[in-house]
N, C-alpha and C positions, 0 to 999 in steps of 0.2 A: 504494500500500500504506500503510495507516494503522498507526500505532504506538499501543499501549495500555500505560498504566502504572497499576498498582494501588497503593493505599496504604491505611493505616488498620488493618492487622492488628495484633493485640495478644494478650496474655494477659488473660483475663477470667474471673471466677468464675461458676459455674453460677447461672442466673437473671438474669445481667447482660445488658447491652446493648452493642452495638458497631455502628459504621457504617464500612463500607469503601467506597472510591471508586475510580473508574477514569477517567482522563483520556485522551481520544483526540486524536491529532494531526490536523492538516489542517482542511479547511472543509466536510467532507461529513457531519459527525456527525448532522445532522438527517435524513439519508437512511438511516441505519444502524439495523437492529434490533440490540439489545444484549442480552446474556445473561450470567448468572453461573453458573459451574460450581464444583465443589469436589472435591478429591481427598485422601482420608485415606491415611495410610501403609499401603502394601501393598494398596490397593484401587484400583478403576478410577475414572476421573474421571466424576462424576455431574452432571447438569443440576440447577440450583437454581431459576432464575427467568429469565423473558424479558420485555422491554418492547419494544413495537413502535414504529415511527416516529410512530404516533398515540397513543402512551402506553397502549395496551392491555397488560395484564399477565397473566402466568400463572405458576404456582408448582408445584413438586414437592409431593406430599402431605406429605412429611416436614417441610416448613417452612411450609406454609400456615397463616396466622393468626399466625405469629411473625415472619416476614421480610417486608420491603417493598422492592420495587425501584422506583426512580424515576430520572428523567433531567432534566438542565438543559441544554437545547440552547445557551443563551447561554454556558455554561462548558465545553461539549464533555465533559460528565461524566455518568457513570451511577453511581448509589449503590445499596448494599444495606444497609438498616437491619435489624439482627438483634436481636430481643428474646427474652427468656425462653430464653437460650442454655443448651444442654445439652452435657455432655461429648462426646456423639456428633456434635456440630457441629464438633469439632476437625478442621481440614483446611487445606490450601492453597486459597485462593479465587482463581479465575481469571475475568477477564472476556473476553468474546468479542464481536467485531463481525461482523455478517452483512449482506451486500448481494448479492443474487442468489446466484451460486455462489461468491462470494469471502468468505472468513472470515479473521479475524486474532485472535490471542490475546495476552494480556499475560503477564507473567512470574510472576504470582501474588503473593499476600500471605498470610502465615501467621496463622491464627486458632486460638488454643488456649483451650479452656474447661476450667478446672481449679481446684480449691480448694487 
C-alpha cells in the first residue's frame, strides 16, 4: 500500500496560478496511473485530470486548457499546475494512485480562489 501526501494548496486571487504536488511513497511510482480529484464544500468529489504511466493525459472539461498534470518519476511526484484560476476552482484537491484494482488517496490540500 502506497502513501500519498499532497502539498502546495494556498489562497490565490482569481486569474492567478498555483501548483500542487503529490509525493508517493515506495518504489512503484512509475507503474502507477495518477489522478487529481477535487471536492468543494457540500459537493461530491469530482475527477480533474489523469496521467498514465506513459504520461498520456486527460482532463475534465471544466479545467481543460487551464490545468496541466505532469509527473516526475525520479521524484515519485505528480503535479497539477493550475492557471487562470476561478472562484469555482475552490476545493480540497486530492491525488489518487491506481494500479489494477488497487487505489490509494492522499489527505488533500486546500485551494481557495478569492479576492
